[in-house]
C-alpha positions as CSV (number, residue, x, y, z in Angstrom):
1,X,19.6,62.0,-44.9
2,X,18.0,64.8,-43.3
3,X,17.8,65.1,-39.6
4,X,15.8,66.8,-36.8
5,X,15.5,67.0,-33.6
6,X,12.6,67.4,-31.3
7,X,13.5,69.0,-28.2
8,X,11.5,69.2,-24.7
9,X,12.6,69.8,-21.2
10,X,11.2,66.3,-20.1
11,X,9.4,63.2,-22.0
12,X,6.1,63.7,-20.8
13,X,6.0,66.8,-23.2
14,X,6.7,65.1,-26.2
15,X,4.7,62.1,-25.0
16,X,1.8,64.0,-24.2
17,X,1.7,66.9,-26.9
18,X,4.3,65.8,-29.9
19,X,4.2,62.6,-31.3
20,X,2.0,63.8,-34.2
21,X,4.6,66.5,-34.8
22,X,7.0,63.8,-35.0
23,X,5.2,61.3,-37.0
24,X,4.9,64.2,-39.8
25,X,8.5,64.5,-39.7
26,X,8.7,61.1,-40.9
27,X,6.2,61.5,-43.5
28,X,8.5,64.3,-45.0
29,X,11.0,62.3,-45.1
30,X,13.2,63.2,-41.9
31,X,15.3,60.9,-39.8
32,X,13.9,62.4,-36.2
33,X,15.8,62.1,-33.3
34,X,14.2,63.4,-29.4
35,X,16.3,64.9,-26.8
36,X,14.6,65.4,-23.2
37,X,15.1,64.6,-19.5
38,X,13.9,61.0,-19.3
39,X,14.7,60.7,-15.4
40,X,13.1,63.7,-13.7
41,X,10.3,66.0,-13.7
42,X,8.0,63.8,-15.7
43,X,4.2,63.9,-15.6
44,X,3.5,60.4,-16.5
45,X,4.4,57.4,-14.3
46,X,7.7,55.2,-14.9
47,X,5.9,52.3,-16.2
48,X,4.8,55.1,-19.0
49,X,8.4,56.6,-19.6
50,X,9.8,53.4,-20.4
51,X,6.9,52.6,-22.9
52,X,7.2,55.5,-24.6
53,X,11.1,54.9,-24.8
54,X,10.2,51.5,-26.5
55,X,7.7,53.3,-29.1
56,X,10.5,55.5,-30.0
57,X,12.4,52.5,-30.7
58,X,9.3,51.1,-32.9
59,X,9.1,53.9,-34.7
60,X,13.1,54.2,-35.5
61,X,13.7,57.3,-32.9
62,X,16.5,57.7,-31.3
63,X,16.3,59.4,-27.8
64,X,19.0,61.3,-25.9
65,X,19.2,61.9,-22.1
66,X,19.4,65.7,-21.6
67,X,19.6,66.6,-17.3
68,X,17.2,69.5,-17.9
69,X,15.9,71.0,-14.8
70,X,12.1,72.1,-15.0
71,X,13.3,75.7,-12.9
72,X,15.3,78.2,-14.7
73,X,17.0,79.3,-11.4
74,X,18.6,76.0,-11.1
75,X,21.6,77.1,-13.1
76,X,23.8,74.3,-12.6
77,X,22.3,71.6,-13.9
78,X,21.2,73.5,-16.8
79,X,24.6,74.5,-17.6
80,X,25.0,71.0,-17.7
81,X,21.7,70.7,-20.0
82,X,23.3,73.1,-22.1
83,X,26.9,71.0,-22.8
84,X,25.0,67.9,-23.0
85,X,22.8,69.3,-26.0
86,X,25.7,71.7,-27.6
87,X,27.6,67.9,-27.7
88,X,24.7,66.6,-29.9
89,X,23.9,69.3,-32.1
90,X,28.0,69.2,-33.0
91,X,27.7,65.6,-33.4
92,X,24.6,65.1,-35.5
93,X,24.4,68.4,-37.3
94,X,20.7,68.8,-37.7
95,X,18.9,70.5,-40.3
96,X,16.7,72.1,-37.7
97,X,15.7,71.5,-33.9
98,X,12.0,72.0,-32.6
99,X,11.8,73.2,-29.2
100,X,9.0,72.9,-26.5
101,X,8.7,74.1,-22.9
102,X,10.3,77.1,-21.7
103,X,13.4,75.5,-20.4
104,X,14.0,73.5,-23.6
105,X,13.0,76.8,-25.6
106,X,15.7,78.6,-23.6
107,X,18.7,76.4,-23.7
108,X,17.5,74.8,-27.1
109,X,17.6,78.3,-28.8
110,X,20.9,79.6,-26.9
111,X,22.9,76.1,-28.0
112,X,21.6,76.8,-31.9
113,X,22.8,80.2,-32.0
114,X,26.4,78.8,-30.9
115,X,26.2,76.0,-33.5
116,X,24.2,77.9,-36.3
117,X,21.2,75.6,-36.1
118,X,17.7,76.7,-37.5
119,X,15.4,76.5,-35.0
120,X,11.7,76.4,-34.1
121,X,10.6,77.3,-31.1
122,X,6.7,76.7,-29.7
123,X,5.5,78.5,-26.7
124,X,2.9,76.5,-25.0
125,X,1.9,79.6,-23.0
126,X,4.6,82.5,-22.0
127,X,4.8,82.9,-18.3
128,X,4.3,86.3,-18.6
129,X,0.3,87.5,-19.3
130,X,-2.2,89.9,-18.3
131,X,-2.9,88.4,-14.8
132,X,0.9,87.5,-14.4
133,X,2.8,88.1,-10.9
134,X,5.1,91.1,-11.6
135,X,8.1,88.7,-11.0
136,X,6.9,86.7,-13.9
137,X,7.5,89.9,-16.3
138,X,10.9,90.8,-14.8
139,X,12.3,87.2,-15.0
140,X,10.5,85.8,-18.3
141,X,9.9,88.5,-20.4
142,X,13.3,89.5,-20.8
143,X,14.7,86.5,-21.5
144,X,12.0,85.7,-24.3
145,X,12.2,88.8,-25.7
146,X,16.3,88.6,-26.2
147,X,16.1,84.8,-27.4
148,X,13.4,85.9,-30.1
149,X,16.2,87.4,-31.9
150,X,17.5,83.8,-32.7
151,X,14.0,82.4,-33.3
152,X,13.8,81.2,-37.0
153,X,9.7,80.5,-36.4
154,X,8.2,81.0,-33.4
155,X,5.2,79.4,-32.9
156,X,2.1,80.8,-30.2
157,X,-0.9,78.9,-29.6
158,X,-3.3,81.2,-28.1
159,X,-4.5,84.9,-29.0
160,X,-3.1,86.7,-26.4
161,X,0.5,85.2,-26.5
162,X,0.4,86.1,-30.7
163,X,-0.3,89.6,-30.2
164,X,2.5,90.4,-27.2
165,X,4.9,87.7,-30.0
166,X,4.0,90.3,-32.4
167,X,4.2,93.5,-31.1
168,X,7.3,92.7,-28.7
169,X,9.5,90.2,-30.5
170,X,11.9,90.1,-33.2
171,X,11.4,86.5,-34.6
172,X,12.3,85.9,-38.1
173,X,8.7,84.2,-38.4
174,X,5.7,84.2,-35.9
175,X,2.8,82.0,-36.3
176,X,0.0,81.0,-34.6
177,X,-1.7,77.5,-34.6
178,X,-4.7,76.6,-33.0
179,X,-3.3,74.5,-30.2
180,X,-1.3,71.2,-30.7
181,X,-4.6,69.7,-32.0
182,X,-7.4,67.4,-30.6
183,X,-8.4,63.9,-32.1
184,X,-12.1,64.4,-31.7
185,X,-12.6,60.6,-33.2
186,X,-11.0,60.0,-30.1
187,X,-12.8,61.8,-27.2
188,X,-15.8,62.7,-28.8
189,X,-16.3,59.1,-30.6
190,X,-15.5,56.8,-27.9
191,X,-18.0,54.1,-27.6
192,X,-17.5,53.4,-24.1
193,X,-20.6,52.1,-21.9
194,X,-21.2,55.3,-19.7
195,X,-23.0,53.9,-16.7
196,X,-20.3,50.8,-17.1
197,X,-17.8,53.4,-16.6
198,X,-19.6,54.8,-13.8
199,X,-20.0,51.9,-12.0
200,X,-16.4,50.6,-12.6
201,X,-15.5,54.2,-11.0
202,X,-18.1,54.0,-8.0
203,X,-20.5,56.3,-9.1
204,X,-24.2,55.7,-7.8
205,X,-26.9,56.3,-10.2
206,X,-28.0,59.8,-8.2
207,X,-24.3,61.2,-8.2
208,X,-23.5,64.4,-10.1
209,X,-19.5,63.6,-11.0
210,X,-17.3,66.8,-11.7
211,X,-14.2,66.0,-13.2
212,X,-10.7,67.9,-13.5
213,X,-7.7,66.5,-15.2
214,X,-4.2,68.1,-14.8
215,X,-1.2,67.7,-12.5
216,X,-1.9,68.0,-8.4
217,X,0.2,71.2,-8.5
218,X,-0.4,74.8,-7.4
219,X,-0.9,76.1,-10.6
220,X,-3.7,73.6,-11.5
221,X,-5.8,75.2,-8.4
222,X,-7.6,72.3,-7.6
223,X,-8.3,73.5,-3.9
224,X,-10.7,75.8,-5.3
225,X,-13.2,73.1,-6.2
226,X,-12.7,71.1,-3.0
227,X,-13.8,74.2,-1.3
228,X,-16.8,75.2,-3.4
229,X,-17.7,71.5,-3.1
230,X,-18.0,71.9,0.9
231,X,-20.3,74.9,0.2
232,X,-22.8,73.2,-2.0
233,X,-23.4,70.7,0.9
234,X,-24.7,68.2,-1.6
235,X,-23.2,64.6,-0.6
236,X,-24.4,63.2,-4.2
237,X,-21.9,65.5,-5.9
238,X,-18.5,63.8,-6.2
239,X,-15.6,65.1,-7.5
240,X,-12.6,62.9,-9.5
241,X,-9.2,64.2,-10.7
242,X,-7.1,62.8,-12.8
243,X,-3.3,63.7,-12.7
244,X,-0.1,63.1,-10.3
245,X,1.6,65.7,-8.4
246,X,3.3,66.9,-5.2
247,X,0.3,68.5,-3.6
248,X,-1.6,65.1,-3.2
249,X,-1.3,64.9,0.3
250,X,-2.1,68.4,0.9
251,X,-5.4,68.4,-1.4
252,X,-6.6,65.5,0.7
253,X,-5.9,67.1,3.9
254,X,-7.9,70.1,2.3
255,X,-10.8,67.8,1.7
256,X,-10.7,66.1,5.2
257,X,-10.6,69.6,6.8
258,X,-13.7,70.7,4.6
259,X,-15.6,67.4,5.1
260,X,-15.8,66.6,2.0
261,X,-13.0,63.6,2.0
262,X,-16.0,61.1,0.9
263,X,-16.6,63.0,-2.3
264,X,-13.1,63.6,-3.4
265,X,-11.3,61.1,-5.4
266,X,-7.9,61.0,-6.3
267,X,-7.2,58.8,-9.3
268,X,-3.7,59.5,-10.2
269,X,-2.1,59.0,-13.7
270,X,-4.8,57.5,-16.3
271,X,-4.3,55.8,-19.3
272,X,-8.4,55.5,-20.1
273,X,-9.2,59.7,-19.5
274,X,-11.0,59.2,-22.4
275,X,-13.3,56.9,-21.2
276,X,-13.7,58.7,-17.7
277,X,-14.8,61.7,-19.8
278,X,-17.8,60.0,-20.8
279,X,-18.4,59.2,-17.1
280,X,-18.4,62.7,-16.0
281,X,-21.4,65.1,-16.0
282,X,-19.3,68.7,-15.7
283,X,-15.7,69.4,-16.3
284,X,-14.4,72.1,-14.0
285,X,-10.5,73.8,-15.0
286,X,-9.8,76.4,-12.6
287,X,-6.3,76.8,-13.3
288,X,-4.1,79.7,-12.7
289,X,-2.4,79.6,-15.9
290,X,-2.5,77.9,-19.1
291,X,-1.3,78.2,-22.8
292,X,-4.0,76.6,-25.0
293,X,-5.2,73.6,-22.5
294,X,-5.5,69.9,-24.0
295,X,-7.5,68.7,-21.0
296,X,-10.1,71.4,-21.8
297,X,-10.3,70.9,-25.5
298,X,-10.3,67.0,-25.0
299,X,-13.7,67.7,-22.5
300,X,-15.3,70.0,-24.8
301,X,-14.7,67.2,-27.6
302,X,-17.0,64.9,-25.7
303,X,-19.6,67.4,-24.8
304,X,-18.9,68.1,-21.4
305,X,-20.6,71.8,-19.9
306,X,-17.3,73.3,-18.4
307,X,-16.9,75.6,-15.6
308,X,-13.3,77.4,-16.2
309,X,-11.2,80.3,-14.4
310,X,-11.2,83.1,-16.6
311,X,-7.6,82.9,-17.8
312,X,-5.9,83.1,-21.2
313,X,-5.9,79.6,-23.5
314,X,-9.3,79.0,-21.3
315,X,-11.0,81.8,-23.0
316,X,-9.9,80.8,-26.2
317,X,-12.1,77.6,-25.7
318,X,-15.2,78.9,-23.7
319,X,-16.8,82.1,-23.5
320,X,-18.8,82.9,-20.6
321,X,-22.5,81.3,-21.2
322,X,-21.1,79.9,-24.4
323,X,-20.1,76.3,-23.8
324,X,-19.8,77.0,-20.0
325,X,-19.0,79.5,-17.4
326,X,-15.9,81.5,-16.5
327,X,-15.1,82.3,-12.9
328,X,-12.1,84.1,-11.4
329,X,-9.9,81.5,-10.4
330,X,-10.1,82.4,-6.7
331,X,-14.0,82.8,-6.3
332,X,-15.1,79.8,-4.7
333,X,-18.7,81.0,-4.2
334,X,-18.4,81.7,-8.0
335,X,-17.5,78.1,-8.5
336,X,-20.4,77.2,-6.4
337,X,-23.1,79.4,-8.5
338,X,-21.7,78.6,-11.9
339,X,-21.7,74.4,-10.7
340,X,-25.0,74.8,-9.2
341,X,-26.2,76.6,-12.4
342,X,-25.4,73.6,-14.7
343,X,-26.2,71.2,-12.6
344,X,-29.8,72.4,-12.0
345,X,-30.7,73.3,-15.8
346,X,-30.9,70.3,-18.4
347,X,-31.3,72.4,-21.2
348,X,-28.6,74.6,-20.6
349,X,-26.3,71.4,-20.3
350,X,-27.9,70.4,-23.8
351,X,-27.0,73.9,-25.3
352,X,-23.2,73.5,-23.9
353,X,-22.9,70.1,-25.2
354,X,-24.3,71.3,-28.8
355,X,-22.2,74.3,-28.6
356,X,-19.0,72.6,-27.4
357,X,-18.8,69.8,-30.4
358,X,-19.4,72.1,-33.0
359,X,-16.7,74.5,-31.9
360,X,-13.7,72.2,-30.9
361,X,-13.5,71.5,-34.9
362,X,-11.2,74.7,-35.5
363,X,-8.7,73.0,-33.1
364,X,-9.1,69.3,-34.9
365,X,-5.5,68.0,-35.3
366,X,-5.7,67.6,-39.0
367,X,-6.3,71.0,-39.4
368,X,-2.9,72.1,-36.9
369,X,-0.9,69.1,-38.9
370,X,-1.7,71.1,-42.2
371,X,-0.1,74.2,-40.7
372,X,2.8,72.5,-39.0
373,X,3.6,70.8,-42.6
374,X,3.4,74.1,-44.1
375,X,6.0,75.3,-40.9
376,X,8.4,72.5,-41.5
377,X,8.2,73.2,-44.9
378,X,9.4,76.7,-44.5
379,X,12.1,76.2,-42.7
């Protein structure tokens, strides 16, 4: 039997971003196993991790705990993960493995080299990019450059990463795909009643809802929107954030310090995000770093206008004045201006909506899956 391993540092990455690939491999006749850290580092709730395990069992997918650390500097833990993964590969004799996440990509390729296992690595956004700190280039670039020569197929999901990989790396095969794919029917075709959802969320008829979806971590940069909300000085503008993370208490304090605590709502991990998009008026996405952001693709597919940071990945999806506005990630005043422009111009919102629902079609899941089938066939 042909057997393949899907690998990532944490289970939430496989759950949220890779189930279509797992099901595609099964359709192609592979027995699929999963390896990741299911105990620590996940962005989803403990209940969701348990539900994910049950879904894997229902699909006849074996899963293995690998004690990956999400931080590359935690050497002892990642040495343990290396040994665990090497033992697994030696026992199972996989036809190939498909790695995701920086840690999964590093350890997966090192182990594959030692066990002579073919490997695909999807880079969901290199940690080095045009505006990245110098330390990122000094630490991550040499590692990715070195390991590229032990990569059978390197997949990139945004244009900047693809250009760097083509010019600098030595992978046997370098392929661009338009992200992980978005199910536009799920997000664009939701039949949820908008007003009922807004009522459920406590939104008044006179309120304007700003929405962000992402972990409460520094990289997602929610603080700039809270500061912009204070400068807007409009109590009818409400900011809802879907996501969990270590900065929740800090962000709550920031909202209180800026006297907008009654306008900022932390919704935590949600399973009804597709419905919440429908209840929003504007999607704000101020990240410091992205690969090709799924949350932004989901928002675009619902027709929401966007105000986003002008960074790699976001610029693959939004052009300034086309679908939304792009702002420097630290420019609080820029966010204020952009939000006000969208809020005050109904025709502009309709223009952005029409552009977004049409533009997102090139990132449709069915198109990405056709490319992935070709990639899996090549290896």
